[in-house]
Structure formats: structure tokens, C-alpha cells
Jmol script that loads the backbone (N, CA, C; Angstrom):
load data "model"
ATOM      1  N   MET A   1     -32.483 -38.744  12.159  1.00  0.00           N
ATOM      2  CA  MET A   1     -31.530 -38.386  11.814  1.00  0.00           C
ATOM      3  C   MET A   1     -31.812 -37.126  11.592  1.00  0.00           C
ATOM      4  N   ARG A   2     -32.562 -36.611  12.029  1.00  0.00           N
ATOM      5  CA  ARG A   2     -33.097 -35.069  12.046  1.00  0.00           C
ATOM      6  C   ARG A   2     -32.951 -34.936  12.631  1.00  0.00           C
ATOM      7  N   ARG A   3     -33.073 -35.284  14.249  1.00  0.00           N
ATOM      8  CA  ARG A   3     -32.845 -35.172  15.341  1.00  0.00           C
ATOM      9  C   ARG A   3     -31.537 -35.094  15.540  1.00  0.00           C
ATOM     10  N   LEU A   4     -30.850 -36.037  14.826  1.00  0.00           N
ATOM     11  CA  LEU A   4     -28.523 -35.937  15.209  1.00  0.00           C
ATOM     12  C   LEU A   4     -28.188 -35.229  14.374  1.00  0.00           C
ATOM     13  N   SER A   5     -28.993 -34.735  13.419  1.00  0.00           N
ATOM     14  CA  SER A   5     -28.582 -33.483  12.682  1.00  0.00           C
ATOM     15  C   SER A   5     -28.397 -32.053  13.788  1.00  0.00           C
ATOM     16  N   ILE A   6     -29.109 -32.125  14.414  1.00  0.00           N
ATOM     17  CA  ILE A   6     -29.330 -31.075  14.860  1.00  0.00           C
ATOM     18  C   ILE A   6     -28.905 -31.164  15.922  1.00  0.00           C
ATOM     19  N   ALA A   7     -28.821 -32.113  17.111  1.00  0.00           N
ATOM     20  CA  ALA A   7     -27.992 -31.612  18.273  1.00  0.00           C
ATOM     21  C   ALA A   7     -26.090 -32.074  17.619  1.00  0.00           C
ATOM     22  N   LEU A   8     -25.870 -32.232  16.360  1.00  0.00           N
ATOM     23  CA  LEU A   8     -24.282 -32.049  16.206  1.00  0.00           C
ATOM     24  C   LEU A   8     -24.955 -30.600  16.136  1.00  0.00           C
ATOM     25  N   LEU A   9     -25.474 -29.770  14.607  1.00  0.00           N
ATOM     26  CA  LEU A   9     -25.291 -28.170  14.773  1.00  0.00           C
ATOM     27  C   LEU A   9     -25.525 -27.996  16.432  1.00  0.00           C
ATOM     28  N   PHE A  10     -25.695 -28.105  17.126  1.00  0.00           N
ATOM     29  CA  PHE A  10     -25.143 -27.024  18.277  1.00  0.00           C
ATOM     30  C   PHE A  10     -24.307 -27.680  19.175  1.00  0.00           C
ATOM     31  N   ALA A  11     -23.476 -28.523  18.440  1.00  0.00           N
ATOM     32  CA  ALA A  11     -22.478 -29.403  19.327  1.00  0.00           C
ATOM     33  C   ALA A  11     -21.571 -28.426  18.810  1.00  0.00           C
ATOM     34  N   LEU A  12     -21.726 -27.988  17.889  1.00  0.00           N
ATOM     35  CA  LEU A  12     -20.481 -27.443  17.255  1.00  0.00           C
ATOM     36  C   LEU A  12     -20.183 -25.483  17.984  1.00  0.00           C
ATOM     37  N   PRO A  13     -19.178 -25.278  18.159  1.00  0.00           N
ATOM     38  CA  PRO A  13     -18.752 -24.002  18.871  1.00  0.00           C
ATOM     39  C   PRO A  13     -19.742 -23.232  18.050  1.00  0.00           C
ATOM     40  N   PHE A  14     -19.531 -21.877  18.826  1.00  0.00           N
ATOM     41  CA  PHE A  14     -20.293 -21.147  18.374  1.00  0.00           C
ATOM     42  C   PHE A  14     -19.304 -19.849  18.556  1.00  0.00           C
ATOM     43  N   GLY A  15     -18.964 -18.685  16.681  1.00  0.00           N
ATOM     44  CA  GLY A  15     -18.176 -18.266  17.299  1.00  0.00           C
ATOM     45  C   GLY A  15     -17.223 -18.744  16.524  1.00  0.00           C
ATOM     46  N   THR A  16     -17.220 -19.720  16.888  1.00  0.00           N
ATOM     47  CA  THR A  16     -15.603 -19.844  15.313  1.00  0.00           C
ATOM     48  C   THR A  16     -14.964 -18.928  15.640  1.00  0.00           C
ATOM     49  N   ALA A  17     -13.376 -18.455  15.317  1.00  0.00           N
ATOM     50  CA  ALA A  17     -12.594 -18.034  14.636  1.00  0.00           C
ATOM     51  C   ALA A  17     -12.520 -17.915  13.798  1.00  0.00           C
ATOM     52  N   THR A  18     -12.129 -16.190  13.068  1.00  0.00           N
ATOM     53  CA  THR A  18     -12.012 -16.862  11.756  1.00  0.00           C
ATOM     54  C   THR A  18     -10.466 -16.215  11.454  1.00  0.00           C
ATOM     55  N   ALA A  19      -9.932 -16.887  10.574  1.00  0.00           N
ATOM     56  CA  ALA A  19      -8.834 -15.712  10.329  1.00  0.00           C
ATOM     57  C   ALA A  19      -8.775 -14.478   9.274  1.00  0.00           C
ATOM     58  N   GLU A  20      -8.186 -13.777  10.050  1.00  0.00           N
ATOM     59  CA  GLU A  20      -7.743 -12.359   9.783  1.00  0.00           C
ATOM     60  C   GLU A  20      -7.172 -12.136   8.299  1.00  0.00           C
ATOM     61  N   THR A  21      -7.110 -11.326   8.293  1.00  0.00           N
ATOM     62  CA  THR A  21      -6.337 -10.266   7.257  1.00  0.00           C
ATOM     63  C   THR A  21      -5.628  -8.699   7.297  1.00  0.00           C
ATOM     64  N   VAL A  22      -5.348  -8.490   7.801  1.00  0.00           N
ATOM     65  CA  VAL A  22      -4.513  -6.892   8.341  1.00  0.00           C
ATOM     66  C   VAL A  22      -3.539  -6.451   7.287  1.00  0.00           C
ATOM     67  N   GLU A  23      -4.030  -4.624   6.114  1.00  0.00           N
ATOM     68  CA  GLU A  23      -3.407  -4.246   6.245  1.00  0.00           C
ATOM     69  C   GLU A  23      -2.547  -3.233   6.916  1.00  0.00           C
ATOM     70  N   VAL A  24      -1.414  -3.709   6.403  1.00  0.00           N
ATOM     71  CA  VAL A  24      -0.249  -2.306   6.594  1.00  0.00           C
ATOM     72  C   VAL A  24       0.017  -1.617   5.716  1.00  0.00           C
ATOM     73  N   ARG A  25       0.847  -0.607   5.709  1.00  0.00           N
ATOM     74  CA  ARG A  25      -0.156   0.741   3.712  1.00  0.00           C
ATOM     75  C   ARG A  25       1.525   1.088   4.285  1.00  0.00           C
ATOM     76  N   ILE A  26       2.498   1.491   3.193  1.00  0.00           N
ATOM     77  CA  ILE A  26       3.825   1.545   2.721  1.00  0.00           C
ATOM     78  C   ILE A  26       3.379   3.501   2.290  1.00  0.00           C
ATOM     79  N   GLU A  27       4.190   4.124   3.456  1.00  0.00           N
ATOM     80  CA  GLU A  27       3.958   5.819   3.156  1.00  0.00           C
ATOM     81  C   GLU A  27       4.953   6.870   4.079  1.00  0.00           C
ATOM     82  N   LYS A  28       5.091   7.592   2.634  1.00  0.00           N
ATOM     83  CA  LYS A  28       5.848   8.355   3.450  1.00  0.00           C
ATOM     84  C   LYS A  28       7.233   7.728   4.187  1.00  0.00           C
ATOM     85  N   TYR A  29       7.660   6.391   3.425  1.00  0.00           N
ATOM     86  CA  TYR A  29       8.820   5.514   4.752  1.00  0.00           C
ATOM     87  C   TYR A  29       8.540   5.924   5.679  1.00  0.00           C
ATOM     88  N   LYS A  30       6.954   5.060   5.381  1.00  0.00           N
ATOM     89  CA  LYS A  30       7.336   4.748   7.344  1.00  0.00           C
ATOM     90  C   LYS A  30       5.949   3.368   7.143  1.00  0.00           C
ATOM     91  N   PHE A  31       5.950   2.102   7.641  1.00  0.00           N
ATOM     92  CA  PHE A  31       5.192   1.732   7.932  1.00  0.00           C
ATOM     93  C   PHE A  31       3.522   2.003   9.174  1.00  0.00           C
ATOM     94  N   VAL A  32       2.515   1.869   8.221  1.00  0.00           N
ATOM     95  CA  VAL A  32       1.392   2.793   8.898  1.00  0.00           C
ATOM     96  C   VAL A  32       0.608   1.479   8.674  1.00  0.00           C
ATOM     97  N   PRO A  33       0.061   1.583  10.239  1.00  0.00           N
ATOM     98  CA  PRO A  33       0.997   1.609  11.434  1.00  0.00           C
ATOM     99  C   PRO A  33       1.902   0.646  11.314  1.00  0.00           C
ATOM    100  N   GLU A  34       3.506   1.059  12.699  1.00  0.00           N
ATOM    101  CA  GLU A  34       4.158   0.658  12.402  1.00  0.00           C
ATOM    102  C   GLU A  34       4.442  -0.403  13.531  1.00  0.00           C
ATOM    103  N   GLU A  35       2.795  -0.717  14.880  1.00  0.00           N
ATOM    104  CA  GLU A  35       2.896  -2.043  14.962  1.00  0.00           C
ATOM    105  C   GLU A  35       1.236  -2.582  14.936  1.00  0.00           C
ATOM    106  N   ILE A  36       1.571  -3.404  15.017  1.00  0.00           N
ATOM    107  CA  ILE A  36      -0.671  -3.928  14.751  1.00  0.00           C
ATOM    108  C   ILE A  36      -0.165  -5.267  15.171  1.00  0.00           C
ATOM    109  N   LYS A  37      -0.969  -5.740  15.958  1.00  0.00           N
ATOM    110  CA  LYS A  37      -1.646  -7.307  17.568  1.00  0.00           C
ATOM    111  C   LYS A  37      -2.722  -7.634  16.346  1.00  0.00           C
ATOM    112  N   ILE A  38      -2.500  -8.491  16.131  1.00  0.00           N
ATOM    113  CA  ILE A  38      -3.305 -10.233  15.176  1.00  0.00           C
ATOM    114  C   ILE A  38      -2.804 -11.179  16.286  1.00  0.00           C
ATOM    115  N   LYS A  39      -4.112 -12.040  15.701  1.00  0.00           N
ATOM    116  CA  LYS A  39      -4.611 -13.575  16.112  1.00  0.00           C
ATOM    117  C   LYS A  39      -3.689 -14.580  15.508  1.00  0.00           C
ATOM    118  N   ALA A  40      -3.576 -15.822  16.372  1.00  0.00           N
ATOM    119  CA  ALA A  40      -2.226 -16.196  15.352  1.00  0.00           C
ATOM    120  C   ALA A  40      -2.821 -16.874  14.267  1.00  0.00           C
ATOM    121  N   GLY A  41      -3.017 -17.053  12.867  1.00  0.00           N
ATOM    122  CA  GLY A  41      -3.797 -17.508  11.972  1.00  0.00           C
ATOM    123  C   GLY A  41      -3.851 -16.162  11.195  1.00  0.00           C
ATOM    124  N   ASP A  42      -3.934 -14.832  11.332  1.00  0.00           N
ATOM    125  CA  ASP A  42      -4.378 -13.923  10.464  1.00  0.00           C
ATOM    126  C   ASP A  42      -3.276 -13.493   9.787  1.00  0.00           C
ATOM    127  N   THR A  43      -3.003 -13.118   8.362  1.00  0.00           N
ATOM    128  CA  THR A  43      -2.312 -12.651   7.085  1.00  0.00           C
ATOM    129  C   THR A  43      -1.886 -11.950   8.060  1.00  0.00           C
ATOM    130  N   VAL A  44      -1.220 -10.819   7.797  1.00  0.00           N
ATOM    131  CA  VAL A  44      -0.890  -9.307   6.948  1.00  0.00           C
ATOM    132  C   VAL A  44      -0.113  -9.074   5.574  1.00  0.00           C
ATOM    133  N   VAL A  45      -0.449  -7.906   4.889  1.00  0.00           N
ATOM    134  CA  VAL A  45      -0.459  -7.060   3.525  1.00  0.00           C
ATOM    135  C   VAL A  45       0.081  -5.932   4.187  1.00  0.00           C
ATOM    136  N   TRP A  46       1.401  -6.007   3.153  1.00  0.00           N
ATOM    137  CA  TRP A  46       1.680  -5.172   3.505  1.00  0.00           C
ATOM    138  C   TRP A  46       1.797  -4.158   1.518  1.00  0.00           C
ATOM    139  N   LYS A  47       1.202  -3.325   2.051  1.00  0.00           N
ATOM    140  CA  LYS A  47       1.565  -2.189   0.452  1.00  0.00           C
ATOM    141  C   LYS A  47       1.572  -2.058   0.314  1.00  0.00           C
ATOM    142  N   SER A  48       2.374  -1.116  -1.038  1.00  0.00           N
ATOM    143  CA  SER A  48       3.926   0.261  -1.321  1.00  0.00           C
ATOM    144  C   SER A  48       2.647   1.276  -1.823  1.00  0.00           C
ATOM    145  N   TYR A  49       1.809   2.384  -1.571  1.00  0.00           N
ATOM    146  CA  TYR A  49       1.694   3.686  -1.722  1.00  0.00           C
ATOM    147  C   TYR A  49       2.003   5.200  -1.875  1.00  0.00           C
ATOM    148  N   GLU A  50       3.377   4.274  -2.210  1.00  0.00           N
ATOM    149  CA  GLU A  50       4.239   5.428  -2.130  1.00  0.00           C
ATOM    150  C   GLU A  50       4.234   5.722  -3.583  1.00  0.00           C
ATOM    151  N   LYS A  51       4.466   6.494  -3.837  1.00  0.00           N
ATOM    152  CA  LYS A  51       5.466   7.633  -5.677  1.00  0.00           C
ATOM    153  C   LYS A  51       5.490   7.107  -6.557  1.00  0.00           C
ATOM    154  N   ARG A  52       7.144   6.180  -5.771  1.00  0.00           N
ATOM    155  CA  ARG A  52       8.404   5.827  -6.413  1.00  0.00           C
ATOM    156  C   ARG A  52       8.916   4.957  -5.409  1.00  0.00           C
ATOM    157  N   GLY A  53       9.775   4.928  -6.206  1.00  0.00           N
ATOM    158  CA  GLY A  53      11.217   3.866  -4.984  1.00  0.00           C
ATOM    159  C   GLY A  53      10.287   2.475  -4.920  1.00  0.00           C
ATOM    160  N   TYR A  54      11.280   1.747  -4.258  1.00  0.00           N
ATOM    161  CA  TYR A  54      10.422   0.819  -3.473  1.00  0.00           C
ATOM    162  C   TYR A  54      11.199   0.494  -2.175  1.00  0.00           C
ATOM    163  N   HIS A  55      10.567  -0.508  -1.414  1.00  0.00           N
ATOM    164  CA  HIS A  55      10.696  -1.452  -0.013  1.00  0.00           C
ATOM    165  C   HIS A  55      10.474  -2.648   0.060  1.00  0.00           C
ATOM    166  N   THR A  56      10.505  -3.284   0.918  1.00  0.00           N
ATOM    167  CA  THR A  56      10.420  -4.484   1.592  1.00  0.00           C
ATOM    168  C   THR A  56      10.935  -4.461   2.606  1.00  0.00           C
ATOM    169  N   VAL A  57       9.873  -5.772   2.655  1.00  0.00           N
ATOM    170  CA  VAL A  57       9.709  -6.226   4.468  1.00  0.00           C
ATOM    171  C   VAL A  57      10.410  -7.363   5.220  1.00  0.00           C
ATOM    172  N   TRP A  58      10.835  -7.359   5.684  1.00  0.00           N
ATOM    173  CA  TRP A  58      12.483  -7.823   5.775  1.00  0.00           C
ATOM    174  C   TRP A  58      12.313  -8.595   8.166  1.00  0.00           C
ATOM    175  N   PHE A  59      12.221  -9.576   8.531  1.00  0.00           N
ATOM    176  CA  PHE A  59      11.846 -10.434   9.004  1.00  0.00           C
ATOM    177  C   PHE A  59      13.808 -10.645   9.764  1.00  0.00           C
ATOM    178  N   LYS A  60      14.443 -10.372   9.934  1.00  0.00           N
ATOM    179  CA  LYS A  60      15.800  -9.963   9.430  1.00  0.00           C
ATOM    180  C   LYS A  60      16.698 -11.174  11.192  1.00  0.00           C
ATOM    181  N   GLU A  61      16.033 -10.387  12.628  1.00  0.00           N
ATOM    182  CA  GLU A  61      16.167 -10.886  14.024  1.00  0.00           C
ATOM    183  C   GLU A  61      15.770 -12.679  13.490  1.00  0.00           C
ATOM    184  N   ARG A  62      14.097 -12.618  13.221  1.00  0.00           N
ATOM    185  CA  ARG A  62      13.962 -13.968  12.782  1.00  0.00           C
ATOM    186  C   ARG A  62      14.957 -14.991  12.095  1.00  0.00           C
ATOM    187  N   GLY A  63      16.139 -14.150  10.774  1.00  0.00           N
ATOM    188  CA  GLY A  63      16.785 -14.859  10.009  1.00  0.00           C
ATOM    189  C   GLY A  63      15.968 -15.275   8.843  1.00  0.00           C
ATOM    190  N   LEU A  64      14.827 -14.938   8.384  1.00  0.00           N
ATOM    191  CA  LEU A  64      14.082 -14.926   7.489  1.00  0.00           C
ATOM    192  C   LEU A  64      14.293 -13.690   6.390  1.00  0.00           C
ATOM    193  N   PRO A  65      14.358 -14.844   4.820  1.00  0.00           N
ATOM    194  CA  PRO A  65      14.765 -14.346   3.909  1.00  0.00           C
ATOM    195  C   PRO A  65      13.630 -12.605   3.672  1.00  0.00           C
ATOM    196  N   GLU A  66      14.704 -11.388   2.955  1.00  0.00           N
ATOM    197  CA  GLU A  66      14.369 -10.554   2.694  1.00  0.00           C
ATOM    198  C   GLU A  66      13.017 -10.331   1.308  1.00  0.00           C
ATOM    199  N   SER A  67      11.857  -9.607   1.275  1.00  0.00           N
ATOM    200  CA  SER A  67      10.568  -9.528   1.214  1.00  0.00           C
ATOM    201  C   SER A  67      11.069  -9.838  -0.363  1.00  0.00           C
ATOM    202  N   GLU A  68      10.841  -9.368  -1.558  1.00  0.00           N
ATOM    203  CA  GLU A  68      10.789  -9.269  -2.700  1.00  0.00           C
ATOM    204  C   GLU A  68      10.082  -7.656  -2.827  1.00  0.00           C
ATOM    205  N   PRO A  69      11.024  -7.065  -4.104  1.00  0.00           N
ATOM    206  CA  PRO A  69      10.789  -5.554  -4.046  1.00  0.00           C
ATOM    207  C   PRO A  69       9.289  -4.683  -3.979  1.00  0.00           C
ATOM    208  N   MET A  70       8.798  -3.531  -3.280  1.00  0.00           N
ATOM    209  CA  MET A  70       7.425  -3.903  -3.283  1.00  0.00           C
ATOM    210  C   MET A  70       7.490  -2.335  -3.783  1.00  0.00           C
ATOM    211  N   PHE A  71       7.734  -2.264  -5.203  1.00  0.00           N
ATOM    212  CA  PHE A  71       7.014  -0.599  -6.048  1.00  0.00           C
ATOM    213  C   PHE A  71       5.957  -0.200  -5.844  1.00  0.00           C
ATOM    214  N   PRO A  72       5.321   0.945  -6.007  1.00  0.00           N
ATOM    215  CA  PRO A  72       4.103   1.963  -5.900  1.00  0.00           C
ATOM    216  C   PRO A  72       2.734   0.607  -6.584  1.00  0.00           C
ATOM    217  N   ASP A  73       2.341   0.630  -5.387  1.00  0.00           N
ATOM    218  CA  ASP A  73       1.255  -0.435  -5.458  1.00  0.00           C
ATOM    219  C   ASP A  73       0.933  -1.638  -5.771  1.00  0.00           C
ATOM    220  N   GLU A  74       2.327  -2.254  -4.963  1.00  0.00           N
ATOM    221  CA  GLU A  74       2.049  -3.693  -4.736  1.00  0.00           C
ATOM    222  C   GLU A  74       2.504  -4.307  -4.085  1.00  0.00           C
ATOM    223  N   SER A  75       2.114  -5.432  -3.133  1.00  0.00           N
ATOM    224  CA  SER A  75       2.109  -5.688  -2.356  1.00  0.00           C
ATOM    225  C   SER A  75       2.786  -6.589  -1.958  1.00  0.00           C
ATOM    226  N   TRP A  76       2.657  -7.731  -0.013  1.00  0.00           N
ATOM    227  CA  TRP A  76       3.376  -8.666  -0.333  1.00  0.00           C
ATOM    228  C   TRP A  76       3.434  -9.623   0.437  1.00  0.00           C
ATOM    229  N   GLN A  77       2.604 -10.516   1.543  1.00  0.00           N
ATOM    230  CA  GLN A  77       1.639 -10.304   2.429  1.00  0.00           C
ATOM    231  C   GLN A  77       2.778 -11.929   3.578  1.00  0.00           C
ATOM    232  N   MET A  78       2.110 -12.362   4.371  1.00  0.00           N
ATOM    233  CA  MET A  78       3.051 -12.994   5.422  1.00  0.00           C
ATOM    234  C   MET A  78       1.295 -13.199   5.933  1.00  0.00           C
ATOM    235  N   LYS A  79       1.921 -14.988   5.698  1.00  0.00           N
ATOM    236  CA  LYS A  79       0.600 -15.227   7.619  1.00  0.00           C
ATOM    237  C   LYS A  79       1.236 -15.845   8.607  1.00  0.00           C
ATOM    238  N   PHE A  80       0.974 -15.381   9.875  1.00  0.00           N
ATOM    239  CA  PHE A  80       1.483 -15.529  10.878  1.00  0.00           C
ATOM    240  C   PHE A  80       0.816 -16.896  11.806  1.00  0.00           C
ATOM    241  N   GLU A  81       1.892 -17.975  12.478  1.00  0.00           N
ATOM    242  CA  GLU A  81       1.279 -19.225  13.292  1.00  0.00           C
ATOM    243  C   GLU A  81       1.867 -18.795  13.805  1.00  0.00           C
ATOM    244  N   THR A  82       3.151 -18.235  14.952  1.00  0.00           N
ATOM    245  CA  THR A  82       3.705 -17.911  15.750  1.00  0.00           C
ATOM    246  C   THR A  82       3.625 -16.801  16.601  1.00  0.00           C
ATOM    247  N   GLN A  83       2.781 -17.619  18.606  1.00  0.00           N
ATOM    248  CA  GLN A  83       2.302 -15.974  18.926  1.00  0.00           C
ATOM    249  C   GLN A  83       4.320 -15.131  19.428  1.00  0.00           C
ATOM    250  N   GLY A  84       4.401 -14.087  19.123  1.00  0.00           N
ATOM    251  CA  GLY A  84       4.981 -12.967  19.950  1.00  0.00           C
ATOM    252  C   GLY A  84       5.597 -12.083  19.136  1.00  0.00           C
ATOM    253  N   GLU A  85       6.205 -11.320  19.236  1.00  0.00           N
ATOM    254  CA  GLU A  85       7.020 -10.143  18.552  1.00  0.00           C
ATOM    255  C   GLU A  85       7.317 -10.563  17.327  1.00  0.00           C
ATOM    256  N   HIS A  86       7.029 -10.027  16.770  1.00  0.00           N
ATOM    257  CA  HIS A  86       8.122 -10.407  15.562  1.00  0.00           C
ATOM    258  C   HIS A  86       8.278  -8.485  14.058  1.00  0.00           C
ATOM    259  N   PRO A  87      10.048  -7.927  15.331  1.00  0.00           N
ATOM    260  CA  PRO A  87       9.148  -6.936  13.589  1.00  0.00           C
ATOM    261  C   PRO A  87      10.444  -7.099  13.188  1.00  0.00           C
ATOM    262  N   TYR A  88      10.722  -6.147  12.267  1.00  0.00           N
ATOM    263  CA  TYR A  88      10.510  -6.655  10.533  1.00  0.00           C
ATOM    264  C   TYR A  88      11.526  -4.764  10.518  1.00  0.00           C
ATOM    265  N   VAL A  89      12.099  -4.371  10.162  1.00  0.00           N
ATOM    266  CA  VAL A  89      12.171  -2.954   8.978  1.00  0.00           C
ATOM    267  C   VAL A  89      12.584  -3.967   7.651  1.00  0.00           C
ATOM    268  N   CYS A  90      12.694  -1.914   6.447  1.00  0.00           N
ATOM    269  CA  CYS A  90      13.295  -2.198   5.130  1.00  0.00           C
ATOM    270  C   CYS A  90      14.457  -3.061   5.565  1.00  0.00           C
ATOM    271  N   GLY A  91      14.533  -3.568   4.019  1.00  0.00           N
ATOM    272  CA  GLY A  91      15.310  -3.692   4.070  1.00  0.00           C
ATOM    273  C   GLY A  91      16.715  -2.356   3.515  1.00  0.00           C
ATOM    274  N   PRO A  92      16.431  -2.377   2.291  1.00  0.00           N
ATOM    275  CA  PRO A  92      16.853  -0.061   1.296  1.00  0.00           C
ATOM    276  C   PRO A  92      17.078   0.854   3.015  1.00  0.00           C
ATOM    277  N   HIS A  93      15.702   0.719   3.792  1.00  0.00           N
ATOM    278  CA  HIS A  93      15.988   1.820   4.508  1.00  0.00           C
ATOM    279  C   HIS A  93      15.456   1.293   5.839  1.00  0.00           C
ATOM    280  N   PRO A  94      16.796   1.012   6.580  1.00  0.00           N
ATOM    281  CA  PRO A  94      16.821  -0.499   7.565  1.00  0.00           C
ATOM    282  C   PRO A  94      15.997   0.712   8.571  1.00  0.00           C
ATOM    283  N   GLU A  95      15.910   2.560   8.344  1.00  0.00           N
ATOM    284  CA  GLU A  95      15.409   3.274   9.019  1.00  0.00           C
ATOM    285  C   GLU A  95      13.883   3.012   9.970  1.00  0.00           C
ATOM    286  N   MET A  96      12.844   2.589   8.542  1.00  0.00           N
ATOM    287  CA  MET A  96      11.446   2.655   8.664  1.00  0.00           C
ATOM    288  C   MET A  96      11.370   0.266   9.398  1.00  0.00           C
ATOM    289  N   THR A  97      10.908   0.529  10.001  1.00  0.00           N
ATOM    290  CA  THR A  97      10.744  -0.089  11.941  1.00  0.00           C
ATOM    291  C   THR A  97       9.528  -0.449  11.567  1.00  0.00           C
ATOM    292  N   GLY A  98       9.218  -1.943  11.932  1.00  0.00           N
ATOM    293  CA  GLY A  98       7.339  -2.029  12.181  1.00  0.00           C
ATOM    294  C   GLY A  98       8.001  -3.713  13.529  1.00  0.00           C
ATOM    295  N   ARG A  99       6.081  -3.911  13.685  1.00  0.00           N
ATOM    296  CA  ARG A  99       6.419  -4.990  14.785  1.00  0.00           C
ATOM    297  C   ARG A  99       5.253  -5.357  14.762  1.00  0.00           C
ATOM    298  N   VAL A 100       5.422  -7.101  14.180  1.00  0.00           N
ATOM    299  CA  VAL A 100       3.890  -7.274  14.444  1.00  0.00           C
ATOM    300  C   VAL A 100       3.829  -7.688  16.055  1.00  0.00           C
ATOM    301  N   ILE A 101       2.482  -8.271  16.414  1.00  0.00           N
ATOM    302  CA  ILE A 101       2.546  -8.588  17.248  1.00  0.00           C
ATOM    303  C   ILE A 101       1.485 -10.111  17.407  1.00  0.00           C
ATOM    304  N   VAL A 102       2.025 -10.881  17.422  1.00  0.00           N
ATOM    305  CA  VAL A 102       0.119 -12.244  17.617  1.00  0.00           C
ATOM    306  C   VAL A 102       0.541 -13.050  18.524  1.00  0.00           C
ATOM    307  N   GLU A 103      -0.802 -12.567  18.849  1.00  0.00           N
ATOM    308  CA  GLU A 103      -1.703 -12.666  20.360  1.00  0.00           C
ATOM    309  C   GLU A 103      -1.916 -14.668  20.147  1.00  0.00           C
TER     310      GLU A 103
END
end "model"
wireframe off; spacefill off
backbone 0.3
color backbone group
């Protein structure tokens, strides 16, 4: 039985990828960084470091609903499963743009 357990252990792939969480800061009316590259299965968290007001994250081109408003020190997150480029804007401030690239 012990040999079987050891054999199964070595049959498992080493370095199994685990999903990560990446932060995008919202500060001075910008998404920082403006563009990020992640792996499929990763989660992006947007956090507001502004002193006042609110922002949203809106994947408008994908037809997704706008996030809930994020006031100072609040955050919103989304998990990405689909590869490709995912541009987004801040609903109240459309000059604020960002892009998530899923590899």
C-alpha cells in the first residue's frame, strides 16, 4: 500500500498552477496599472485609494453590468476564465480606462 501511495505522489504534476489575485489601484482618477496580464482563473481586485467620490469598473464592450460604486477604501473583484483582451472603463469617468489581458 505504501508503494502505491508513493507512486501516486510522483504521478501528480509538480508545480501545479494556482490561481492568483492581482490588485489594480484606483488613485488620482486612474487605474494603476492601466494594463495587466494575468492567467486564466486569476482574480483581479480593484481598490479605491481616492480621498472622496466613487468609481466603478465596467466591461461595457462585453455587455456586462457595471460594478457597484466603490467609495474610498472599498473594492470590487472579478475572476477571469476567458483568454483575450478585456477593456474596461469607469462608468462615471469614462476617460478612466483599463485593460485586462488574460493569457
